[in-house]
C-alpha positions as CSV (number, residue, x, y, z in Angstrom):
1,M,-11.8,-16.7,-26.9
2,Y,-11.4,-17.3,-23.2
3,K,-8.0,-17.0,-20.6
4,A,-8.6,-19.1,-17.6
5,T,-6.6,-18.5,-14.6
6,I,-6.0,-21.6,-12.3
7,F,-5.0,-22.0,-9.1
8,V,-4.0,-25.8,-7.8
9,T,-3.3,-25.7,-4.4
10,L,-3.3,-28.7,-1.2
11,K,-6.1,-29.4,0.5
12,E,-5.8,-28.2,4.0
13,S,-6.0,-31.2,5.5
14,V,-2.6,-32.1,3.2
15,L,1.1,-31.8,4.9
16,D,3.0,-29.2,2.6
17,P,6.7,-29.9,3.8
18,Q,7.5,-27.3,0.3
19,G,5.4,-24.7,2.6
20,V,7.4,-25.9,5.9
21,A,10.6,-25.6,4.4
22,V,10.2,-22.0,3.0
23,K,8.6,-21.1,6.3
24,G,11.8,-22.0,8.1
25,S,14.4,-19.9,5.5
26,L,12.0,-17.0,6.0
27,H,12.3,-17.3,9.9
28,T,16.0,-17.7,8.7
29,M,15.4,-14.1,7.3
30,G,14.3,-12.6,10.1
31,Y,10.3,-12.7,9.0
32,S,9.1,-14.4,12.6
33,E,5.6,-12.7,11.6
34,V,5.1,-15.6,9.2
35,S,3.1,-17.4,10.3
36,D,2.4,-20.6,7.3
37,V,2.9,-20.7,4.1
38,R,1.5,-23.0,1.5
39,I,2.9,-23.9,-2.1
40,G,1.0,-24.1,-4.7
41,K,0.7,-23.7,-9.1
42,R,-1.1,-21.8,-11.1
43,L,-2.2,-22.0,-15.1
44,E,-2.9,-19.8,-17.8
45,V,-5.3,-21.1,-20.8
46,S,-6.4,-20.0,-23.5
47,L,-8.7,-21.7,-25.5
48,D,-11.6,-21.1,-28.4
49,A,-14.9,-21.9,-26.5
50,S,-18.5,-21.0,-28.3
51,S,-19.7,-19.3,-24.8
52,Q,-18.6,-19.2,-21.3
53,A,-20.6,-21.9,-19.9
54,A,-19.1,-23.8,-22.4
55,A,-15.4,-22.6,-21.3
56,E,-15.7,-23.1,-17.7
57,E,-17.1,-26.5,-19.0
58,A,-13.6,-27.4,-20.6
59,V,-11.5,-25.4,-17.7
60,T,-13.4,-27.6,-14.9
61,L,-12.7,-30.8,-17.1
62,M,-9.1,-30.4,-17.6
63,C,-8.5,-29.8,-13.7
64,Q,-9.8,-32.6,-13.1
65,K,-8.2,-34.7,-15.4
66,L,-4.9,-33.4,-16.0
67,F,-4.2,-30.2,-13.9
68,S,-5.0,-31.1,-10.1
69,N,-4.9,-34.3,-8.4
70,P,-8.3,-34.6,-6.7
71,V,-6.8,-37.3,-3.9
72,I,-5.0,-34.2,-2.4
73,E,-5.0,-30.7,-4.0
74,D,-8.4,-28.1,-5.0
75,F,-8.8,-25.7,-7.5
76,R,-10.3,-23.0,-8.9
77,F,-10.0,-20.9,-11.7
78,E,-11.0,-17.5,-13.1
79,L,-12.3,-16.7,-16.7
80,E,-12.2,-13.9,-19.3
81,E,-13.0,-13.4,-22.4
82,V,-10.1,-12.4,-24.4
């Protein structure tokens, strides 16, 4: 069994309106040292796979087909055997 921790973030070239709003709130709260905020998603997926390579392939396909929008988002993941 494997556990994948997946991180999906907007590409650097894509404006992040949520991040801009959070940055503004942080500045209002007195955290003027914050220069940028980017909002993303974190997912955890447990899967049965015959090998680490099979798990990596499955998670990559999941990310490409469902968890991320490849036009505006990037993804990366960490895989551990549990």
